[in-house]
LUMKE-997307 format. One record per residue (C-alpha): residue number from 1; residue in one letter; chain; x, y, z. Coordinates in nm, 2 decimals. Example, Ala and Ser with C-alpha at 12.3 -4.5 7.8 and 13.67 -1.06 7.14 Angstrom:
# LUMKE-997307
1 | a | A | 1.23 | -0.45 | 0.78
2 | s | A | 1.37 | -0.11 | 0.71
END
This chain:
# LUMKE-997307
1 | m | A | 6.59 | 15.04 | -8.81
2 | r | A | 6.75 | 14.96 | -9.14
3 | k | A | 6.57 | 15.02 | -9.47
4 | e | A | 6.55 | 14.65 | -9.55
5 | e | A | 6.38 | 14.57 | -9.22
6 | k | A | 6.12 | 14.85 | -9.28
7 | k | A | 6.05 | 14.70 | -9.62
8 | n | A | 5.99 | 14.36 | -9.48
9 | l | A | 5.75 | 14.49 | -9.21
10 | i | A | 5.55 | 14.68 | -9.48
11 | l | A | 5.52 | 14.36 | -9.69
12 | m | A | 5.41 | 14.16 | -9.39
13 | g | A | 5.15 | 14.42 | -9.31
14 | l | A | 5.01 | 14.42 | -9.66
15 | t | A | 5.00 | 14.04 | -9.66
16 | a | A | 4.80 | 14.04 | -9.34
17 | v | A | 4.55 | 14.30 | -9.48
18 | c | A | 4.51 | 14.09 | -9.80
19 | l | A | 4.44 | 13.78 | -9.59
20 | l | A | 4.18 | 13.96 | -9.38
21 | v | A | 4.00 | 14.09 | -9.69
22 | i | A | 4.00 | 13.74 | -9.84
23 | y | A | 3.86 | 13.59 | -9.51
24 | l | A | 3.59 | 13.85 | -9.50
25 | l | A | 3.50 | 13.80 | -9.86
26 | l | A | 3.47 | 13.43 | -9.82
27 | g | A | 3.25 | 13.47 | -9.52
28 | w | A | 3.02 | 13.71 | -9.72
29 | m | A | 3.00 | 13.46 | -10.01
30 | q | A | 2.92 | 13.18 | -9.78
31 | s | A | 2.65 | 13.37 | -9.60
32 | r | A | 2.51 | 13.47 | -9.94
33 | q | A | 2.52 | 13.11 | -10.05
34 | s | A | 2.35 | 13.00 | -9.73
35 | a | A | 2.08 | 13.25 | -9.79
36 | q | A | 2.01 | 13.09 | -10.12
37 | d | A | 2.03 | 12.73 | -9.99
38 | d | A | 1.71 | 12.54 | -9.91
39 | t | A | 1.50 | 12.77 | -10.12
40 | t | A | 1.13 | 12.70 | -10.11
41 | v | A | 1.01 | 12.67 | -10.47
42 | y | A | 0.64 | 12.64 | -10.38
43 | t | A | 0.41 | 12.50 | -10.12
44 | l | A | 0.09 | 12.30 | -10.16
45 | d | A | -0.17 | 12.15 | -9.92
46 | q | A | -0.09 | 11.78 | -9.89
47 | d | A | -0.45 | 11.69 | -9.85
48 | a | A | -0.53 | 11.85 | -10.19
49 | v | A | -0.31 | 11.61 | -10.38
50 | v | A | -0.51 | 11.33 | -10.54
51 | g | A | -0.26 | 11.19 | -10.78
52 | l | A | 0.11 | 11.15 | -10.86
53 | e | A | 0.26 | 11.05 | -11.18
54 | y | A | 0.64 | 11.02 | -11.25
55 | g | A | 0.89 | 10.87 | -11.48
56 | s | A | 1.03 | 10.90 | -11.83
57 | s | A | 0.85 | 10.90 | -12.16
58 | d | A | 0.86 | 10.52 | -12.19
59 | n | A | 0.81 | 10.42 | -11.82
60 | t | A | 0.56 | 10.60 | -11.61
61 | v | A | 0.42 | 10.52 | -11.27
62 | k | A | 0.07 | 10.65 | -11.19
63 | l | A | -0.06 | 10.67 | -10.84
64 | v | A | -0.41 | 10.78 | -10.74
65 | k | A | -0.57 | 10.85 | -10.40
66 | k | A | -0.90 | 10.67 | -10.33
67 | d | A | -1.08 | 10.69 | -10.00
68 | n | A | -0.76 | 10.83 | -9.84
69 | i | A | -0.56 | 10.53 | -9.96
70 | w | A | -0.30 | 10.55 | -10.23
71 | v | A | -0.33 | 10.28 | -10.50
72 | y | A | -0.14 | 10.19 | -10.82
73 | a | A | -0.35 | 10.30 | -11.11
74 | d | A | -0.26 | 10.00 | -11.33
75 | d | A | -0.36 | 9.75 | -11.05
76 | e | A | -0.54 | 9.87 | -10.74
77 | n | A | -0.47 | 9.54 | -10.56
78 | f | A | -0.09 | 9.60 | -10.58
79 | p | A | 0.05 | 9.61 | -10.22
80 | l | A | 0.16 | 9.97 | -10.23
81 | n | A | 0.37 | 10.10 | -9.94
82 | q | A | 0.17 | 10.40 | -9.81
83 | n | A | 0.47 | 10.55 | -9.63
84 | f | A | 0.67 | 10.55 | -9.95
85 | v | A | 0.40 | 10.75 | -10.13
86 | e | A | 0.35 | 10.99 | -9.84
87 | t | A | 0.72 | 11.06 | -9.86
88 | m | A | 0.68 | 11.15 | -10.23
89 | v | A | 0.38 | 11.37 | -10.15
90 | n | A | 0.57 | 11.55 | -9.87
91 | k | A | 0.87 | 11.62 | -10.10
92 | t | A | 0.65 | 11.76 | -10.38
93 | t | A | 0.41 | 11.96 | -10.18
94 | q | A | 0.69 | 12.14 | -9.99
95 | l | A | 0.93 | 12.16 | -10.28
96 | k | A | 1.27 | 12.28 | -10.16
97 | a | A | 1.58 | 12.34 | -10.37
98 | r | A | 1.94 | 12.37 | -10.26
99 | r | A | 1.99 | 12.68 | -10.46
100 | r | A | 1.89 | 12.87 | -10.77
101 | v | A | 2.15 | 12.85 | -11.04
102 | a | A | 2.00 | 13.02 | -11.35
103 | s | A | 1.69 | 13.14 | -11.52
104 | g | A | 1.56 | 13.18 | -11.88
105 | k | A | 1.48 | 12.94 | -12.16
106 | n | A | 1.85 | 12.90 | -12.26
107 | a | A | 1.93 | 12.76 | -11.91
108 | f | A | 1.68 | 12.47 | -11.97
109 | q | A | 1.89 | 12.35 | -12.26
110 | k | A | 2.22 | 12.39 | -12.07
111 | y | A | 2.10 | 12.19 | -11.77
112 | g | A | 1.92 | 11.91 | -11.95
113 | l | A | 1.57 | 12.04 | -11.88
114 | e | A | 1.44 | 12.07 | -12.24
115 | m | A | 1.43 | 11.69 | -12.25
116 | p | A | 1.41 | 11.60 | -11.88
117 | s | A | 1.51 | 11.26 | -11.77
118 | i | A | 1.22 | 11.24 | -11.52
119 | v | A | 0.89 | 11.44 | -11.51
120 | v | A | 0.70 | 11.44 | -11.18
121 | q | A | 0.33 | 11.54 | -11.20
122 | v | A | 0.16 | 11.65 | -10.88
123 | k | A | -0.22 | 11.65 | -10.93
124 | t | A | -0.49 | 11.82 | -10.74
125 | k | A | -0.86 | 11.85 | -10.84
126 | d | A | -0.80 | 12.17 | -11.04
127 | r | A | -0.44 | 12.18 | -11.14
128 | v | A | -0.13 | 11.98 | -11.24
129 | i | A | 0.22 | 12.08 | -11.14
130 | k | A | 0.50 | 11.94 | -11.34
131 | i | A | 0.85 | 11.91 | -11.19
132 | l | A | 1.13 | 11.86 | -11.44
133 | l | A | 1.45 | 11.68 | -11.35
134 | g | A | 1.75 | 11.72 | -11.58
135 | d | A | 2.12 | 11.66 | -11.57
136 | i | A | 2.32 | 11.55 | -11.26
137 | n | A | 2.60 | 11.78 | -11.14
138 | s | A | 2.91 | 11.55 | -11.15
139 | a | A | 3.08 | 11.74 | -10.87
140 | t | A | 2.80 | 11.76 | -10.61
141 | g | A | 2.57 | 11.48 | -10.72
142 | d | A | 2.28 | 11.73 | -10.71
143 | c | A | 2.02 | 11.73 | -10.99
144 | y | A | 1.91 | 12.03 | -11.19
145 | m | A | 1.53 | 12.10 | -11.15
146 | a | A | 1.27 | 12.33 | -11.28
147 | v | A | 0.89 | 12.37 | -11.25
148 | e | A | 0.71 | 12.39 | -11.58
149 | g | A | 0.58 | 12.74 | -11.64
150 | n | A | 0.87 | 12.89 | -11.44
151 | e | A | 1.20 | 12.97 | -11.61
152 | k | A | 1.41 | 12.94 | -11.29
153 | v | A | 1.65 | 12.65 | -11.27
154 | y | A | 1.74 | 12.51 | -10.93
155 | t | A | 1.94 | 12.22 | -10.79
156 | v | A | 1.79 | 11.96 | -10.56
157 | d | A | 1.98 | 11.70 | -10.36
158 | a | A | 2.04 | 11.35 | -10.50
159 | t | A | 1.78 | 11.19 | -10.27
160 | f | A | 1.50 | 11.36 | -10.46
161 | y | A | 1.61 | 11.23 | -10.79
162 | t | A | 1.66 | 10.88 | -10.64
163 | l | A | 1.32 | 10.88 | -10.49
164 | f | A | 1.15 | 10.94 | -10.82
165 | s | A | 1.38 | 10.69 | -11.00
166 | n | A | 1.22 | 10.40 | -10.82
167 | d | A | 1.00 | 10.16 | -11.02
168 | i | A | 0.67 | 10.03 | -10.88
169 | m | A | 0.84 | 9.72 | -10.74
170 | a | A | 1.05 | 9.93 | -10.51
171 | m | A | 0.73 | 10.07 | -10.37
172 | a | A | 0.57 | 9.74 | -10.28
173 | s | A | 0.50 | 9.67 | -9.91
174 | r | A | 0.72 | 9.38 | -9.81
175 | e | A | 0.54 | 9.06 | -9.72
176 | s | A | 0.64 | 8.86 | -9.42
177 | l | A | 0.63 | 8.50 | -9.33
178 | p | A | 0.31 | 8.37 | -9.17
179 | d | A | 0.28 | 8.39 | -8.79
180 | m | A | 0.41 | 8.04 | -8.72
181 | q | A | 0.49 | 7.97 | -8.35
182 | m | A | 0.71 | 7.67 | -8.27
183 | e | A | 0.45 | 7.52 | -8.04
184 | n | A | 0.20 | 7.52 | -8.34
185 | v | A | 0.43 | 7.35 | -8.59
186 | a | A | 0.36 | 6.98 | -8.66
187 | s | A | 0.65 | 6.93 | -8.90
188 | f | A | 0.89 | 7.10 | -9.14
189 | k | A | 1.10 | 6.99 | -9.43
190 | i | A | 1.41 | 7.12 | -9.60
191 | e | A | 1.47 | 6.98 | -9.95
192 | n | A | 1.79 | 7.03 | -10.14
193 | d | A | 1.94 | 6.87 | -10.46
194 | e | A | 2.13 | 6.61 | -10.27
195 | n | A | 1.93 | 6.55 | -9.96
196 | t | A | 1.60 | 6.60 | -9.78
197 | i | A | 1.56 | 6.64 | -9.41
198 | e | A | 1.23 | 6.64 | -9.23
199 | f | A | 1.14 | 6.69 | -8.87
200 | q | A | 0.81 | 6.58 | -8.71
201 | k | A | 0.68 | 6.66 | -8.36
202 | k | A | 0.56 | 6.37 | -8.15
203 | a | A | 0.26 | 6.40 | -7.91
204 | d | A | 0.50 | 6.45 | -7.61
205 | g | A | 0.66 | 6.75 | -7.78
206 | t | A | 0.98 | 6.58 | -7.87
207 | w | A | 1.11 | 6.58 | -8.23
208 | i | A | 1.21 | 6.29 | -8.46
209 | t | A | 1.36 | 6.28 | -8.81
210 | s | A | 1.17 | 6.13 | -9.11
211 | e | A | 1.37 | 5.81 | -9.03
212 | n | A | 1.21 | 5.79 | -8.69
213 | t | A | 1.53 | 5.88 | -8.52
214 | a | A | 1.53 | 6.11 | -8.21
215 | a | A | 1.63 | 6.47 | -8.29
216 | d | A | 1.78 | 6.72 | -8.06
217 | s | A | 1.50 | 6.96 | -7.96
218 | g | A | 1.74 | 7.25 | -7.89
219 | l | A | 1.90 | 7.22 | -8.24
220 | i | A | 1.55 | 7.19 | -8.40
221 | t | A | 1.43 | 7.51 | -8.22
222 | e | A | 1.75 | 7.69 | -8.33
223 | l | A | 1.71 | 7.58 | -8.69
224 | f | A | 1.34 | 7.68 | -8.70
225 | a | A | 1.42 | 8.02 | -8.55
226 | k | A | 1.64 | 8.09 | -8.85
227 | i | A | 1.34 | 8.03 | -9.07
228 | l | A | 1.13 | 8.27 | -8.87
229 | k | A | 1.40 | 8.54 | -8.90
230 | l | A | 1.40 | 8.54 | -9.28
231 | r | A | 1.30 | 8.88 | -9.41
232 | y | A | 1.21 | 8.97 | -9.77
233 | e | A | 1.41 | 9.26 | -9.90
234 | q | A | 1.25 | 9.38 | -10.23
235 | m | A | 0.98 | 9.26 | -10.46
236 | v | A | 1.11 | 9.17 | -10.81
237 | v | A | 0.80 | 9.05 | -10.99
238 | y | A | 0.44 | 9.09 | -10.89
239 | q | A | 0.21 | 8.79 | -10.93
240 | p | A | 0.45 | 8.59 | -11.15
241 | g | A | 0.34 | 8.33 | -11.40
242 | e | A | 0.52 | 8.00 | -11.46
243 | e | A | 0.74 | 8.16 | -11.73
244 | q | A | 0.86 | 8.43 | -11.48
245 | l | A | 0.92 | 8.16 | -11.21
246 | a | A | 1.14 | 7.98 | -11.46
247 | e | A | 1.32 | 8.30 | -11.56
248 | y | A | 1.43 | 8.35 | -11.20
249 | g | A | 1.52 | 7.99 | -11.14
250 | l | A | 1.22 | 7.91 | -10.92
251 | d | A | 1.07 | 7.64 | -11.14
252 | i | A | 1.36 | 7.41 | -11.03
253 | p | A | 1.47 | 7.57 | -10.70
254 | q | A | 1.79 | 7.49 | -10.51
255 | t | A | 1.60 | 7.46 | -10.18
256 | r | A | 1.24 | 7.42 | -10.08
257 | l | A | 1.12 | 7.49 | -9.72
258 | t | A | 0.79 | 7.34 | -9.62
259 | i | A | 0.62 | 7.40 | -9.29
260 | n | A | 0.30 | 7.24 | -9.16
261 | y | A | 0.14 | 7.43 | -8.88
262 | t | A | -0.18 | 7.52 | -8.70
263 | d | A | -0.30 | 7.88 | -8.74
264 | a | A | -0.30 | 8.04 | -8.39
265 | e | A | -0.62 | 8.25 | -8.46
266 | s | A | -0.83 | 8.02 | -8.67
267 | s | A | -0.69 | 7.68 | -8.55
268 | d | A | -0.69 | 7.58 | -8.92
269 | k | A | -0.42 | 7.34 | -9.04
270 | k | A | -0.20 | 7.52 | -9.29
271 | s | A | 0.11 | 7.46 | -9.50
272 | f | A | 0.37 | 7.72 | -9.60
273 | e | A | 0.62 | 7.66 | -9.88
274 | l | A | 0.91 | 7.88 | -9.98
275 | l | A | 1.12 | 7.83 | -10.30
276 | i | A | 1.48 | 7.95 | -10.31
277 | s | A | 1.66 | 8.00 | -10.63
278 | r | A | 2.02 | 7.88 | -10.72
279 | v | A | 2.14 | 8.23 | -10.82
280 | g | A | 2.04 | 8.59 | -10.74
281 | p | A | 2.09 | 8.94 | -10.87
282 | e | A | 2.44 | 9.02 | -10.99
283 | t | A | 2.65 | 9.22 | -10.74
284 | d | A | 3.02 | 9.29 | -10.68
285 | e | A | 2.96 | 9.32 | -10.30
286 | e | A | 2.96 | 8.98 | -10.14
287 | e | A | 2.78 | 9.10 | -9.83
288 | k | A | 2.49 | 9.22 | -10.05
289 | a | A | 2.45 | 8.89 | -10.24
290 | a | A | 2.09 | 8.77 | -10.25
291 | r | A | 1.87 | 8.49 | -10.38
292 | y | A | 1.52 | 8.50 | -10.54
293 | v | A | 1.25 | 8.35 | -10.33
294 | y | A | 0.88 | 8.28 | -10.39
295 | s | A | 0.58 | 8.15 | -10.19
296 | r | A | 0.26 | 8.05 | -10.36
297 | e | A | 0.08 | 8.19 | -10.05
298 | g | A | 0.23 | 8.53 | -10.13
299 | c | A | 0.20 | 8.77 | -10.42
300 | g | A | 0.54 | 8.81 | -10.57
301 | i | A | 0.90 | 8.71 | -10.62
302 | y | A | 1.13 | 8.87 | -10.36
303 | t | A | 1.50 | 8.88 | -10.27
304 | i | A | 1.64 | 8.76 | -9.94
305 | r | A | 2.00 | 8.82 | -9.83
306 | e | A | 2.20 | 8.51 | -9.92
307 | s | A | 2.39 | 8.51 | -9.58
308 | n | A | 2.05 | 8.44 | -9.41
309 | l | A | 1.99 | 8.13 | -9.64
310 | t | A | 2.32 | 7.94 | -9.65
311 | d | A | 2.23 | 7.74 | -9.34
312 | f | A | 1.96 | 7.57 | -9.54
313 | f | A | 2.18 | 7.48 | -9.84
314 | q | A | 2.41 | 7.22 | -9.69
315 | i | A | 2.22 | 7.03 | -9.42
316 | a | A | 2.23 | 6.67 | -9.31
317 | p | A | 1.99 | 6.48 | -9.08
318 | e | A | 2.28 | 6.36 | -8.86
319 | d | A | 2.36 | 6.72 | -8.77
320 | f | A | 2.04 | 6.73 | -8.57
321 | l | A | 2.03 | 6.40 | -8.40
322 | s | A | 1.99 | 6.38 | -8.03
323 | l | A | 2.30 | 6.28 | -7.85
324 | s | A | 2.09 | 6.08 | -7.61
325 | v | A | 2.15 | 5.72 | -7.71
326 | a | A | 1.81 | 5.57 | -7.62
327 | p | A | 1.61 | 5.75 | -7.35
328 | v | A | 1.32 | 5.52 | -7.32
329 | k | A | 1.07 | 5.62 | -7.05
330 | k | A | 0.99 | 5.37 | -6.78
331 | d | A | 0.62 | 5.35 | -6.86
332 | k | A | 0.70 | 5.23 | -7.21
333 | f | A | 0.85 | 4.90 | -7.12
334 | d | A | 0.84 | 4.63 | -6.85
335 | m | A | 1.16 | 4.43 | -6.94
336 | l | A | 1.52 | 4.55 | -6.97
337 | t | A | 1.77 | 4.29 | -7.08
338 | i | A | 2.14 | 4.36 | -7.06
339 | e | A | 2.41 | 4.14 | -7.21
340 | t | A | 2.79 | 4.19 | -7.19
341 | e | A | 3.09 | 3.97 | -7.28
342 | t | A | 3.07 | 3.83 | -6.93
343 | g | A | 2.71 | 3.75 | -6.90
344 | k | A | 2.34 | 3.84 | -6.92
345 | i | A | 2.09 | 3.99 | -6.68
346 | a | A | 1.72 | 4.07 | -6.70
347 | f | A | 1.53 | 4.34 | -6.51
348 | s | A | 1.15 | 4.33 | -6.51
349 | i | A | 0.87 | 4.55 | -6.38
350 | d | A | 0.54 | 4.40 | -6.26
351 | r | A | 0.27 | 4.66 | -6.24
352 | e | A | -0.06 | 4.63 | -6.05
353 | s | A | -0.38 | 4.69 | -6.25
354 | d | A | -0.41 | 5.04 | -6.12
355 | r | A | -0.04 | 5.11 | -6.20
356 | n | A | 0.00 | 5.26 | -5.85
357 | r | A | 0.24 | 5.00 | -5.74
358 | e | A | 0.54 | 4.85 | -5.92
359 | i | A | 0.75 | 4.55 | -5.83
360 | y | A | 1.10 | 4.53 | -5.96
361 | r | A | 1.29 | 4.21 | -6.02
362 | l | A | 1.64 | 4.11 | -6.13
363 | n | A | 1.65 | 3.76 | -6.28
364 | e | A | 1.32 | 3.69 | -6.11
365 | s | A | 1.45 | 3.80 | -5.77
366 | e | A | 1.27 | 4.10 | -5.62
367 | i | A | 1.49 | 4.41 | -5.58
368 | t | A | 1.42 | 4.77 | -5.47
369 | e | A | 1.32 | 5.05 | -5.70
370 | a | A | 1.64 | 5.23 | -5.60
371 | e | A | 1.85 | 4.93 | -5.72
372 | f | A | 1.67 | 4.92 | -6.05
373 | n | A | 1.70 | 5.30 | -6.09
374 | s | A | 2.08 | 5.28 | -6.03
375 | v | A | 2.11 | 5.10 | -6.36
376 | y | A | 1.81 | 5.23 | -6.55
377 | y | A | 1.89 | 5.60 | -6.50
378 | q | A | 2.25 | 5.56 | -6.62
379 | l | A | 2.11 | 5.40 | -6.94
380 | y | A | 1.84 | 5.66 | -6.98
381 | a | A | 2.09 | 5.95 | -6.95
382 | f | A | 2.36 | 5.77 | -7.15
383 | a | A | 2.48 | 6.02 | -7.42
384 | a | A | 2.71 | 6.01 | -7.72
385 | e | A | 2.98 | 6.26 | -7.80
386 | r | A | 2.96 | 6.28 | -8.17
387 | r | A | 2.70 | 6.26 | -8.45
388 | v | A | 2.79 | 6.07 | -8.77
389 | s | A | 2.63 | 5.94 | -9.09
390 | d | A | 2.52 | 5.58 | -9.06
391 | i | A | 2.83 | 5.36 | -9.00
392 | a | A | 2.64 | 5.04 | -8.92
393 | d | A | 2.82 | 4.86 | -9.21
394 | q | A | 3.16 | 4.96 | -9.05
395 | l | A | 3.08 | 4.81 | -8.71
396 | t | A | 3.18 | 4.45 | -8.78
397 | r | A | 3.31 | 4.34 | -8.43
398 | k | A | 3.11 | 4.19 | -8.16
399 | p | A | 2.92 | 4.43 | -7.92
400 | v | A | 3.07 | 4.48 | -7.58
401 | l | A | 2.73 | 4.58 | -7.44
402 | t | A | 2.37 | 4.52 | -7.57
403 | y | A | 2.06 | 4.63 | -7.39
404 | i | A | 1.70 | 4.59 | -7.50
405 | y | A | 1.38 | 4.76 | -7.38
406 | s | A | 1.07 | 4.54 | -7.45
407 | n | A | 0.72 | 4.44 | -7.33
408 | r | A | 0.67 | 4.09 | -7.22
409 | a | A | 0.30 | 4.07 | -7.32
410 | d | A | 0.37 | 4.10 | -7.69
411 | g | A | 0.75 | 4.07 | -7.71
412 | e | A | 0.77 | 4.41 | -7.88
413 | e | A | 1.12 | 4.57 | -7.86
414 | k | A | 1.10 | 4.94 | -7.78
415 | a | A | 1.47 | 4.99 | -7.84
416 | r | A | 1.78 | 4.77 | -7.90
417 | v | A | 2.11 | 4.93 | -7.83
418 | e | A | 2.45 | 4.77 | -7.92
419 | l | A | 2.78 | 4.93 | -7.83
420 | i | A | 3.04 | 4.81 | -8.08
421 | p | A | 3.41 | 4.90 | -8.10
422 | y | A | 3.48 | 5.16 | -8.37
423 | d | A | 3.83 | 5.30 | -8.31
424 | q | A | 4.07 | 5.36 | -8.02
425 | n | A | 3.86 | 5.65 | -7.89
426 | y | A | 3.50 | 5.56 | -7.96
427 | y | A | 3.23 | 5.29 | -7.96
428 | g | A | 2.96 | 5.31 | -8.22
429 | a | A | 2.61 | 5.32 | -8.07
430 | k | A | 2.39 | 5.10 | -8.30
431 | v | A | 2.03 | 5.18 | -8.21
432 | n | A | 1.76 | 4.97 | -8.38
433 | g | A | 2.00 | 4.88 | -8.66
434 | k | A | 2.13 | 5.23 | -8.73
435 | a | A | 2.47 | 5.36 | -8.60
436 | l | A | 2.46 | 5.74 | -8.60
437 | l | A | 2.63 | 5.81 | -8.27
438 | l | A | 2.98 | 5.77 | -8.13
439 | v | A | 3.03 | 5.72 | -7.76
440 | n | A | 3.35 | 5.79 | -7.57
441 | r | A | 3.51 | 5.46 | -7.48
442 | q | A | 3.57 | 5.58 | -7.12
443 | k | A | 3.20 | 5.63 | -7.07
444 | v | A | 3.12 | 5.29 | -7.20
445 | n | A | 3.38 | 5.13 | -6.97
446 | e | A | 3.23 | 5.31 | -6.67
447 | l | A | 2.89 | 5.18 | -6.76
448 | l | A | 3.02 | 4.83 | -6.79
449 | r | A | 3.18 | 4.85 | -6.45
450 | k | A | 2.84 | 4.95 | -6.30
451 | i | A | 2.65 | 4.67 | -6.48
452 | s | A | 2.91 | 4.41 | -6.37
453 | e | A | 2.81 | 4.47 | -6.01
454 | y | A | 2.48 | 4.29 | -6.10
455 | m | A | 2.63 | 4.01 | -6.30
456 | n | A | 2.73 | 3.79 | -6.00
END
């Protein structure tokens, strides 16, 4: 073997030995570090803790335990989240540090502990333990920590610092909307700057708009379900006054939701109102955008995610109309008059006093119930294809079909329907003077063909 080759082999061997030493040294350092991680600073019986106090010199939160319930010392009626406080108690009675970094008075100054940013006081009946939180390590995000009376400096993970950075509002139990079941709701209203839409439930369970127009029950249920799914996120102000409502834009809200319902437990008639602001907290993340909300039945101003509210901001009554043109039930009328461009016919129903027997007539000639139903059920099920805002003023041509449900005894019209040409694809359905539906021309032509069979 040549001298140069021997030299290379020796260098390779030395390199391998060096790498092995480095590997073993790193392993030893890591094991040593692991041994120092999760150091228990002290332990304390959780049941012995009767008070917690934390914060900076100018903003302190005081919590006390009364009859095994944690309360806010400044207002014992404040809706304090018990789980939140128990987490704080757990963290401070089993105080664990990531590692010990230094000791001695000089270390306090170096790590921001001479003038700590947060002081946590854990109180028992006979002692007070003060936990000092100092600077944040910019590389790890950990916080430097010490216990008063002990010169050792530790690091704790960022979650400990964050936990005790929360103000009292972050510790509030979140309210929820009242228990309002759809079957117990009598009416609900959505008010915006430009329009108001109100839905009322009739005795038969169907819904109408405030303009007495039939609404689509499926769409109403879907809309109301969105209200029930609203969830408060965080309390911003506890028991706000009028000035604070104005500060958060709730004196003149963008949207107002009002629900009238019957309480399922007490059977009392109740009303719930929710005010929604025009703007919310500033954020650079669109998905976290929120609005301020307030209910006078509640105890504070909260935030709700904006994405859960947008469906209520731009809403129009016609969006919820029933596509059924005029589904009048048979027991509501006894005369059905139909007029087309080629003629006019009249169906009538004579009912015995006990209403167990009905006699059907067409132009005073008796017909079978099946013959009557062959026309009536087509009209009852007659449905539009599109919802529109009222276009009655645009329907200037003569109707191709008019049908009227009425009662002969008093002449009262239950419904008047006029199908009037609108464009090459649709007829406008004008019901009791309002034209909010468009019907496919082909469906109208089919209906006219069926009716023409009775015109002769």
